[in-house]
C-alpha positions in Angstrom: 107.2 -55.9 21.2 106.7 -59.8 21.0 105.8 -61.0 17.8 102.6 -61.7 20.1 102.3 -57.9 20.3 102.6 -57.4 16.8 101.2 -59.6 15.1 97.5 -58.6 17.0 99.0 -54.5 16.3 98.7 -56.2 12.0 95.5 -57.8 12.4 94.1 -54.8 14.2 95.1 -52.8 12.2 94.3 -54.2 9.2 90.4 -54.8 10.1 90.5 -50.9 11.1 91.6 -50.1 7.2 88.8 -52.3 6.3 86.4 -50.5 8.3 87.5 -47.6 7.0 86.9 -49.5 3.5 83.5 -50.3 3.7 81.7 -47.4 5.8 83.0 -45.5 3.1 80.8 -47.4 0.4 78.8 -47.1 2.8 78.2 -43.4 2.0 79.2 -43.4 -1.4 76.7 -46.7 -2.8 75.8 -48.7 0.6 76.6 -52.0 1.2 76.4 -55.3 -0.1 74.6 -57.4 2.6 78.1 -60.0 3.1 79.7 -57.2 3.0 77.1 -55.3 6.3 78.0 -58.5 7.4 81.4 -58.4 7.3 81.3 -54.5 9.1 79.4 -56.6 11.8 81.9 -58.9 12.4 84.5 -56.7 13.1 82.3 -54.4 14.8 82.3 -57.0 17.2 85.8 -57.9 16.9 86.6 -54.5 18.6 84.2 -54.4 21.0 85.0 -58.1 22.1 88.9 -56.8 21.7 87.8 -53.6 23.6 86.1 -55.5 26.8 88.7 -58.6 26.7 91.0 -55.5 27.3 89.5 -53.6 30.5 88.5 -57.5 32.1 92.4 -57.9 32.5 93.4 -54.1 32.6 94.8 -53.3 36.2 94.4 -50.6 36.6 90.2 -50.4 35.1 90.2 -46.5 36.1 93.3 -45.9 33.5 92.5 -47.7 31.0 89.0 -46.0 30.8 90.0 -42.6 31.0 93.0 -43.6 28.0 90.6 -45.3 25.9 87.3 -43.5 26.2 88.9 -41.2 23.2 89.1 -43.8 20.7 86.3 -45.3 21.3 83.9 -42.9 20.9 86.1 -42.4 17.5 85.3 -46.4 17.1 81.0 -45.3 17.4 80.8 -42.4 15.4 82.5 -44.2 12.9 79.7 -47.2 13.1 
């Protein structure tokens, strides 16, 4: 794994942690307007990430099959 991939993985992991934290906060107390905007931005980053990875994938069918469960879980969380 090169440095770029490591940075990508760390950023996506941190965004996922923040997203889960915001989801839990939303369930317990609700989100402030600023936190809701933050949550929506993170959601859009995940959507953009998926679309970009799909577009550049050489084997789109295989990419879709291997990522459909992951994306389904993301939709449930959001």
